[in-house]
C-alpha positions as CSV (number, residue, x, y, z in Angstrom):
1,X,128.0,93.9,83.6
2,X,126.4,93.6,80.2
3,X,124.6,96.4,78.3
4,X,121.1,94.8,78.8
5,X,120.2,96.7,81.9
6,X,116.8,97.1,83.6
7,X,115.3,100.5,83.0
8,X,116.0,103.0,85.7
9,X,113.8,105.6,87.3
10,X,116.8,107.7,88.4
11,X,120.5,107.8,87.7
12,X,122.7,109.8,90.1
13,X,126.0,111.0,88.7
14,X,128.6,111.9,91.4
15,X,129.7,110.1,94.5
16,X,130.4,112.9,97.0
17,X,128.4,113.3,100.2
18,X,125.4,115.0,98.4
19,X,125.4,112.4,95.6
20,X,125.6,109.4,97.9
21,X,122.8,110.9,100.1
22,X,120.6,111.5,97.1
23,X,121.1,108.0,95.8
24,X,120.4,106.4,99.1
25,X,117.3,108.6,99.8
26,X,115.9,107.9,96.3
27,X,116.3,104.2,96.6
28,X,114.8,104.3,100.0
29,X,111.8,106.2,98.6
30,X,111.1,103.4,96.1
31,X,112.8,104.6,93.0
32,X,114.8,102.2,90.8
33,X,118.1,104.0,91.3
34,X,121.7,103.7,90.1
35,X,124.8,105.6,91.2
36,X,127.5,106.3,88.7
37,X,130.6,107.3,90.5
38,X,134.2,106.1,91.1
39,X,134.9,104.4,94.4
40,X,137.8,106.4,95.8
41,X,139.1,107.3,99.3
42,X,138.1,110.8,100.3
43,X,141.1,113.0,99.2
44,X,141.5,115.5,102.1
45,X,141.0,116.1,105.8
46,X,138.1,118.6,105.5
47,X,135.2,118.4,107.9
48,X,131.6,119.3,107.8
49,X,129.3,120.9,110.4
50,X,126.0,119.0,110.0
51,X,123.3,121.2,111.3
52,X,119.8,120.5,112.5
53,X,117.8,118.2,110.2
54,X,120.9,117.0,108.3
55,X,121.7,114.5,111.0
56,X,118.0,113.6,111.2
57,X,118.0,112.7,107.5
58,X,121.1,110.6,108.0
59,X,119.5,108.9,110.9
60,X,116.4,108.0,108.9
61,X,118.6,106.7,106.1
62,X,120.4,104.4,108.5
63,X,123.7,106.2,108.0
64,X,124.3,108.3,111.1
65,X,124.8,105.3,113.5
66,X,127.8,104.2,111.4
67,X,129.8,107.5,111.9
68,X,128.2,109.2,115.0
69,X,131.2,108.2,117.2
70,X,133.5,110.3,114.9
71,X,131.4,113.4,115.4
72,X,131.6,116.2,118.0
73,X,128.5,118.0,119.2
74,X,128.1,121.7,118.5
75,X,126.4,123.3,121.5
76,X,127.5,126.9,121.4
77,X,128.4,129.2,118.5
78,X,130.5,132.2,119.4
79,X,131.1,135.2,117.1
80,X,134.0,137.4,117.9
81,X,134.9,140.7,116.2
82,X,138.7,140.6,115.7
83,X,138.9,143.3,113.0
84,X,140.7,145.8,115.3
85,X,138.5,148.5,113.7
86,X,137.2,151.6,115.4
87,X,133.7,150.4,115.1
88,X,133.4,146.8,116.2
89,X,130.6,144.5,116.9
90,X,130.0,143.0,120.4
91,X,130.6,139.3,120.9
92,X,127.5,137.2,120.2
93,X,126.9,133.7,121.6
94,X,124.2,131.3,120.4
95,X,123.5,128.5,122.8
96,X,121.5,125.4,121.7
97,X,119.5,125.1,124.9
98,X,118.0,128.5,124.4
99,X,115.9,127.0,121.6
100,X,115.3,123.7,123.3
101,X,118.0,121.6,121.6
102,X,120.7,119.3,122.9
103,X,123.0,120.6,120.2
104,X,122.9,122.6,117.0
105,X,124.5,119.7,115.1
106,X,127.7,117.8,114.8
107,X,131.1,118.4,113.2
108,X,132.5,115.3,111.4
109,X,135.4,114.6,109.1
110,X,134.3,114.0,105.6
111,X,136.2,110.8,105.3
112,X,134.1,109.2,108.0
113,X,130.9,110.6,106.6
114,X,131.6,109.3,103.1
115,X,132.7,105.9,104.4
116,X,129.3,105.6,106.3
117,X,127.4,106.6,103.2
118,X,129.3,104.1,101.0
119,X,128.6,101.3,103.5
120,X,124.9,102.1,103.5
121,X,124.7,102.4,99.8
122,X,126.2,99.0,99.3
123,X,123.4,97.4,101.4
124,X,120.4,98.7,99.4
125,X,119.0,96.2,96.9
126,X,117.2,99.0,95.1
127,X,120.5,100.9,94.4
128,X,122.8,99.7,91.6
129,X,126.4,100.9,91.6
130,X,128.6,101.6,88.6
131,X,132.2,102.2,89.5
132,X,132.8,104.5,86.5
133,X,132.4,108.1,85.3
134,X,130.0,109.8,82.9
135,X,131.5,110.7,79.5
136,X,128.4,112.0,77.7
137,X,124.9,112.9,79.0
138,X,122.2,113.2,76.3
139,X,118.6,114.2,77.4
140,X,115.7,113.1,75.1
141,X,111.9,113.3,75.3
142,X,111.4,110.1,77.3
143,X,114.8,109.4,79.0
144,X,118.4,110.5,79.5
145,X,121.1,108.4,77.9
146,X,124.5,108.4,79.7
147,X,127.6,106.8,78.2
148,X,130.4,106.0,80.7
149,X,134.1,106.2,80.2
150,X,134.3,102.5,80.0
151,X,131.8,102.5,77.1
152,X,128.6,101.4,78.9
153,X,125.3,103.1,78.1
154,X,122.8,103.7,80.9
155,X,119.3,105.1,80.5
156,X,117.1,106.7,83.1
157,X,113.9,108.7,83.2
158,X,115.6,111.2,85.5
159,X,119.3,112.1,86.0
160,X,120.5,113.7,89.3
161,X,123.6,115.8,88.6
162,X,125.7,115.6,91.7
163,X,128.9,116.0,89.8
164,X,130.3,119.2,91.3
165,X,131.2,122.6,90.1
166,X,132.1,121.6,86.5
167,X,128.9,119.5,86.2
168,X,128.6,117.6,82.9
169,X,124.9,117.0,83.7
170,X,124.3,120.7,84.1
171,X,126.0,121.4,80.8
172,X,124.0,118.7,79.1
173,X,120.8,120.3,80.3
174,X,121.9,123.7,79.0
175,X,121.6,125.3,82.4
176,X,123.6,128.5,82.6
177,X,125.6,129.3,85.8
178,X,126.2,132.7,87.4
179,X,129.7,132.9,88.9
180,X,131.5,135.6,91.0
181,X,135.0,135.3,92.4
182,X,135.3,136.6,95.9
183,X,139.0,137.3,95.9
184,X,139.4,135.3,99.0
185,X,140.8,131.8,99.7
186,X,140.2,129.3,102.6
187,X,142.9,127.3,104.2
188,X,141.6,124.3,106.1
189,X,143.5,122.1,108.6
190,X,143.0,120.3,111.9
191,X,144.6,120.9,115.2
192,X,145.0,119.4,118.6
193,X,145.0,121.6,121.6
194,X,145.8,121.5,125.3
195,X,142.5,122.9,126.6
196,X,139.0,121.4,125.9
197,X,136.8,123.1,123.4
198,X,133.7,122.5,125.5
199,X,131.7,121.9,122.3
200,X,132.0,125.7,121.5
201,X,132.6,126.7,117.9
202,X,134.4,130.1,117.8
203,X,134.4,132.3,114.7
204,X,136.8,135.2,114.7
205,X,135.9,137.9,112.2
206,X,139.0,139.5,110.7
207,X,139.3,142.3,108.1
208,X,139.8,139.7,105.4
209,X,137.3,137.0,106.4
210,X,136.3,134.7,109.2
211,X,138.6,132.2,110.9
212,X,136.6,129.4,112.6
213,X,137.7,126.9,115.2
214,X,135.1,124.0,115.1
215,X,135.1,121.2,117.7
216,X,136.2,117.7,116.7
217,X,136.3,114.6,119.0
218,X,138.7,114.9,121.9
219,X,140.9,118.0,122.3
220,X,140.9,118.6,118.6
221,X,139.3,121.2,116.3
222,X,139.0,121.8,112.6
223,X,140.1,125.3,111.3
224,X,138.7,127.1,108.4
225,X,140.8,130.3,107.8
226,X,139.4,132.7,105.2
227,X,141.7,135.4,104.1
228,X,143.3,137.0,101.0
229,X,144.7,134.5,98.4
230,X,148.2,135.8,99.0
231,X,148.0,135.4,102.8
232,X,146.4,132.0,102.5
233,X,149.3,130.8,100.3
234,X,151.7,132.2,102.8
235,X,150.0,130.4,105.7
236,X,149.9,127.1,103.7
237,X,153.7,127.4,103.1
238,X,154.5,127.7,106.8
239,X,156.1,124.8,108.7
240,X,154.0,122.9,111.2
241,X,155.5,124.8,114.1
242,X,154.9,128.2,112.4
243,X,151.4,127.4,111.5
244,X,150.7,126.1,115.0
245,X,151.9,129.4,116.4
246,X,149.9,131.4,113.9
247,X,146.7,129.4,114.7
248,X,147.3,129.8,118.4
249,X,147.7,133.6,118.0
250,X,144.6,133.9,115.8
251,X,142.6,131.9,118.4
252,X,143.9,134.2,121.2
253,X,145.0,131.0,123.0
254,X,141.4,130.1,124.0
255,X,142.3,126.5,123.2
256,X,145.7,126.6,124.9
257,X,148.7,125.2,123.2
258,X,148.0,124.4,119.6
259,X,149.6,121.7,117.4
260,X,148.8,121.4,113.7
261,X,147.9,117.9,112.4
262,X,149.1,116.6,109.0
263,X,147.2,117.7,106.0
264,X,146.2,121.2,104.6
265,X,143.8,122.1,101.9
266,X,143.6,125.5,100.1
267,X,140.8,126.5,97.8
268,X,139.7,129.8,96.2
269,X,136.2,131.1,97.2
270,X,133.4,132.1,94.9
271,X,129.7,132.1,94.6
272,X,128.0,130.1,91.9
273,X,124.3,129.5,91.3
274,X,122.5,128.1,88.3
275,X,119.7,130.0,86.6
276,X,117.6,126.8,87.0
277,X,117.7,123.8,89.2
278,X,116.0,121.4,86.8
279,X,115.6,121.1,83.0
280,X,115.3,118.4,80.4
281,X,115.0,115.4,82.8
282,X,118.0,116.6,84.8
283,X,118.0,118.0,88.3
284,X,121.0,119.5,90.2
285,X,122.1,118.8,93.7
286,X,125.1,119.7,95.8
287,X,127.9,121.9,94.3
288,X,126.4,121.5,90.8
289,X,123.5,123.6,92.2
290,X,125.2,126.0,94.5
291,X,128.7,127.0,95.5
292,X,129.2,129.4,98.4
293,X,131.9,130.4,100.9
294,X,132.3,128.3,104.1
295,X,130.4,130.9,106.2
296,X,127.6,129.6,108.4
297,X,128.2,126.0,107.5
298,X,125.6,126.0,104.8
299,X,127.2,124.2,101.8
300,X,126.7,120.5,102.4
301,X,123.6,121.1,104.6
302,X,121.9,122.7,101.6
303,X,123.2,119.7,99.5
304,X,121.5,117.3,101.9
305,X,118.3,119.3,101.7
306,X,118.6,119.0,97.9
307,X,118.8,115.2,98.3
308,X,115.9,115.1,100.7
309,X,113.7,117.2,98.5
310,X,114.3,115.3,95.3
311,X,113.8,112.0,97.0
312,X,110.5,113.1,98.5
313,X,109.3,114.6,95.2
314,X,110.3,111.6,93.1
315,X,109.0,109.1,95.7
316,X,105.6,110.8,95.6
317,X,105.6,111.0,91.9
318,X,106.3,107.3,91.4
319,X,103.7,106.4,94.0
320,X,101.0,108.2,92.0
321,X,102.1,106.8,88.7
322,X,103.9,109.9,87.4
323,X,107.0,109.9,85.3
324,X,109.8,111.2,87.7
325,X,111.5,113.1,84.9
326,X,108.3,114.8,83.6
327,X,108.1,118.7,83.6
328,X,105.6,118.9,86.5
329,X,108.0,116.9,88.7
330,X,110.9,119.1,87.7
331,X,108.9,122.2,88.5
332,X,108.2,120.9,92.0
333,X,111.9,120.5,92.6
334,X,112.6,124.0,91.2
335,X,109.9,125.4,93.4
336,X,111.3,123.6,96.5
337,X,114.9,124.5,96.1
338,X,115.0,128.0,94.6
339,X,113.9,130.0,97.7
340,X,116.2,128.1,100.1
341,X,119.3,128.4,97.9
342,X,118.7,132.0,96.9
343,X,118.0,133.2,100.4
344,X,121.0,131.4,101.9
345,X,123.3,132.8,99.2
346,X,122.0,136.3,99.7
347,X,122.5,136.2,103.5
348,X,126.0,134.8,103.3
349,X,127.0,137.2,100.6
350,X,125.7,140.2,102.6
351,X,127.4,138.9,105.8
352,X,130.7,138.5,104.0
353,X,130.5,141.9,102.2
354,X,129.7,143.7,105.5
355,X,132.7,142.1,107.2
356,X,135.1,143.1,104.4
357,X,133.8,146.6,103.9
358,X,135.9,149.6,104.9
359,X,132.9,151.9,104.5
360,X,132.2,153.2,108.0
361,X,128.4,153.3,107.8
362,X,128.5,149.6,106.7
363,X,130.7,148.8,109.7
364,X,128.3,150.6,112.0
365,X,125.3,148.8,110.5
366,X,127.0,145.5,110.9
367,X,127.9,146.2,114.5
368,X,124.4,147.4,115.3
369,X,122.8,144.3,113.8
370,X,125.0,142.0,115.8
371,X,124.3,144.0,118.9
372,X,120.6,143.6,118.4
373,X,120.8,139.9,117.8
374,X,122.9,139.5,120.9
375,X,120.7,141.6,123.1
376,X,117.2,140.7,122.0
377,X,116.2,137.2,122.9
378,X,113.4,136.6,120.4
379,X,115.6,138.0,117.6
380,X,118.5,135.8,118.6
381,X,116.3,132.7,118.8
382,X,114.9,133.5,115.4
383,X,118.4,133.8,114.0
384,X,119.4,130.4,115.5
385,X,116.3,128.6,114.1
386,X,116.8,130.1,110.6
387,X,120.4,129.3,110.7
388,X,119.6,125.6,111.1
389,X,117.0,125.5,108.3
390,X,114.5,127.9,106.7
391,X,111.3,127.8,108.7
392,X,109.1,128.2,105.6
393,X,110.5,125.3,103.6
394,X,108.5,122.2,102.9
395,X,108.6,119.6,105.5
396,X,110.6,117.1,103.5
397,X,112.7,116.4,106.7
398,X,109.7,116.1,109.1
399,X,108.5,112.7,107.9
400,X,110.3,109.8,106.5
401,X,111.6,110.4,102.9
402,X,109.0,109.0,100.6
403,X,107.3,106.8,103.2
404,X,104.2,106.2,101.1
405,X,106.1,105.5,97.9
406,X,108.4,103.1,99.7
407,X,105.5,101.0,100.8
408,X,103.8,101.1,97.4
409,X,107.0,100.4,95.5
410,X,108.6,97.8,97.7
411,X,108.0,95.2,95.1
412,X,110.1,97.2,92.6
413,X,113.2,97.2,94.8
414,X,115.1,94.4,93.2
415,X,118.8,94.1,92.6
416,X,119.7,95.6,89.2
């Protein structure tokens, strides 16, 4: 490609699931969009539980049909207190049919999801792709200039930073990040088992964090085992036979005989949030905007809500003749995302702290809270609905992303 490029409305930096989804949604909403990211096979075997409106968004973007056969429905969520403490919470079950749903969502391996997103992105005439990485990001009054590692210069009225925890886009905007190490690590791996999971996700609460067995297709499940860093390293170093035995013991054999599949991934846990979600023609999505422990399956689901909101806001702005990187547009994104991210982080942090606490009154409060949720139908149904998506958030998912702007800007959707 030469350096004489058509001007861009939006440049998305980062090709993970959140970045790909944002690029597809923005192009679908009528924005002249480019994606700057290396094409590379997904590196590990992690999975994602896509809840509620996440799959609805992927359906509307014509992504879900390409990977739906790789996903397992999540129909029941089961919480089991396995702390062995004197004060323990009762078991709580959340069933999708109680709130009129066929399933809460689907669990899918990230490789299949990314492959489906890449396939859809390649089809969109309004989405250019640069197989490269950003080296510098320089905001200015009227545009953001991005220089790639291969020496190409790109310019856009808005940059979407989907470039992860060490975000270059976030740094360029001068957005400060607040970090806290949780002194926990998560080991993830997949298993096959002799008994069917019956589409039940079971979360065992241990004194050091949750261990979750989430259905995959067939008699298979993904495991996310949160514990101390030292214990996580020990588990990772076990042989396949030893880890299979440990997983079966931790699951209390509810899935029968367990056999670990190849591939393990270990990562330290922390909470990270930016002081702002948008500044100087740059907005943040995905892990550049929020990092939290894998509790309640909120991470990528929040990233997809980031993508849906920025596409909706930018699509409407372009349709009304606004500059998509102008301060009023950035303020709308800030207003849309802050309550969702802040409330989710607070809830997950409190849930994690209460589980780890050795303070008896805290253990009693946690047990009482779970007892009330399990025993009181309206409270339980409220918890289920709020777990899928905040009820107060703007209805970016409830109508097609940028429908109006897509129609008004169809003529702009040309191959870059």
